[in-house]
C-alpha positions in Angstrom: 12.1 -10.2 -18.4 10.0 -9.0 -15.5 12.0 -6.5 -12.9 11.4 -6.0 -9.5 10.9 -2.2 -8.2 11.2 -0.9 -4.5 11.2 2.6 -3.3 14.6 4.7 -2.9 14.6 7.0 -0.3 13.8 9.5 -2.2 10.7 8.0 -3.0 9.5 6.9 0.9 10.2 10.7 1.7 8.1 11.6 -1.4 4.7 8.8 0.3 5.9 11.1 3.5 6.2 14.4 2.8 4.8 14.9 -0.8 7.4 17.7 -1.7 7.4 17.2 -5.4 3.4 17.0 -5.6 3.2 14.1 -7.7 -0.5 13.2 -10.1 -2.3 11.3 -8.3 -2.3 8.1 -10.3 1.5 8.5 -10.0 1.5 8.7 -5.9 -0.8 5.8 -6.7 2.0 3.3 -8.3 4.6 5.3 -6.2 2.0 3.4 -3.3 1.8 -0.2 -5.1 5.4 0.3 -5.9 7.3 -2.6 -2.7 10.1 -4.4 -3.8 7.8 -7.7 -4.6 5.9 -6.5 -7.8 7.8 -6.9 -10.9 6.6 -4.9 -13.5 4.2 -6.8 -15.3 1.7 -6.6 -12.1 2.6 -2.6 -11.9 1.8 -1.9 -15.0 -1.4 -4.1 -14.8 -2.8 -1.7 -12.2 -2.2 0.8 -14.4 -5.6 1.4 -16.3 -7.3 1.0 -12.7 -5.7 4.2 -11.6 -5.7 6.0 -14.8 -2.3 6.6 -14.7 0.0 7.3 -18.0 1.4 4.4 -19.4 4.8 5.2 -18.4 4.1 5.7 -15.0 7.5 3.5 -13.7 9.6 5.0 -15.8 8.5 8.5 -14.7 8.8 7.5 -11.1 12.8 5.9 -12.3 13.4 9.0 -13.9 12.5 10.8 -11.3 14.4 9.3 -8.5 11.3 7.6 -6.6 12.0 4.0 -7.9 14.5 1.5 -9.0 15.3 -2.0 -10.2 16.1 -4.3 -7.3 15.7 -7.7 -9.1 14.5 -9.3 -12.2 13.2 -12.6 -12.7 14.8 -14.7 -11.2 14.0 -12.7 -8.0 10.0 -13.6 -8.6 10.0 -16.8 -7.4 10.9 -15.2 -4.1 8.3 -12.5 -4.3 5.4 -15.2 -4.4 2.4 -15.2 -2.5 3.7 -13.8 1.5 0.9 -16.5 2.7 2.3 -18.8 0.0 1.9 -22.7 1.7 -0.7 -21.2 4.0 -3.4 -20.2 1.6 -5.7 -23.0 3.2 -5.0 -22.5 7.1 -8.4 -21.1 8.3 -7.1 -19.0 11.2 -5.2 -16.9 8.5 -8.0 -16.7 6.6 -9.9 -15.3 9.3 -7.5 -12.8 10.5 -7.4 -11.5 6.8 -11.1 -11.4 6.1 -12.1 -9.7 9.4 -9.3 -7.4 9.0 -9.7 -6.2 5.6 -13.8 -6.4 5.9 -13.3 -3.8 8.7 -10.9 -1.8 6.3 -13.5 -1.6 4.2 -16.1 -0.1 6.6 -13.3 2.3 8.2 -11.8 3.6 5.4 -14.1 3.5 3.1 -17.6 3.4 4.2 -20.3 3.1 0.9 -18.0 3.6 -1.7 -16.0 0.3 0.1 -19.3 -1.3 -1.2 -17.8 -3.8 -4.8 -14.4 -4.6 -2.2 -16.6 -5.8 0.2 -18.3 -7.8 -2.5 -14.8 -9.3 -3.8 -13.3 -10.1 -0.1 -16.5 -11.7 0.6 -15.9 -14.3 -2.8 -12.7 -15.1 -1.8 -12.6 -18.6 -0.3 -8.7 -18.4 1.0 -6.0 -16.1 2.5 -4.4 -16.1 -0.9 -7.3 -14.8 -2.3 -7.3 -12.1 0.1 -4.0 -11.3 -0.4 -4.6 -10.8 -4.4 -7.1 -8.0 -3.0 -4.3 -6.2 -1.4 -3.2 -3.8 -4.3 -6.9 -3.1 -5.1 -7.2 -2.4 -1.3 -4.4 -0.2 -0.7 -5.7 2.0 -3.8 -8.8 2.4 -2.9 -7.5 3.3 0.5 -5.3 5.8 -1.1 -8.1 7.3 -3.3 -10.3 7.7 -0.2 -7.8 8.7 2.0 -4.3 9.3 1.3 -1.6 7.1 0.4 0.2 7.6 3.2 -2.4 6.0 5.1 -2.7 3.0 2.0 1.1 2.1 3.2 0.4 1.9 7.1 -2.7 0.1 5.8 -0.5 -2.3 3.9 1.9 -2.7 6.8 -0.1 -3.1 9.2 -1.8 -6.1 7.1 1.8 -7.3 7.0 2.1 -7.2 10.3 -0.3 -9.7 10.4 1.5 -12.1 9.3 4.6 -11.8 10.7 2.3 -12.0 13.7 0.4 -15.1 12.3 3.6 -17.4 11.7 5.4 -16.6 15.4 2.2 -18.0 17.6 4.2 -18.8 20.4 4.8 -14.7 20.5 1.5 -14.3 20.8 0.7 -17.0 23.1 3.6 -15.4 26.0 
């Protein structure tokens, strides 16, 4: 059974102040824990971040993450772009945002990320790159910046879902 993990208050505080001096790989995984990804998705990120196999268990034992749902909650954690994957305006907004983010935060180190962005043909494909993009920003700049980047990216979807608020 896949479990959904979220940061605890202590986990959110750790992202902000780095008081526990976590190893970079554990910090990156903590950053990726968002209350939407299940443990299978998070575990798949471990090798790319060079994190230990028991990273989730270590974070849970430290009180930085907690289980907030099980397999039943997984459909609710479906892609944020669900139902709008083929929306050309959403695709353009995400494409422009991610390309600009690569330029601003990764520079030449973001070449391969930009290639991945170029290969995406819809908003859903771009959304699947968010964990990789956030991990790259966390590595190049800071986990706090990567967290803000994810929040700003989610905000793009909220603004897009309410066009009347933008048009007014």
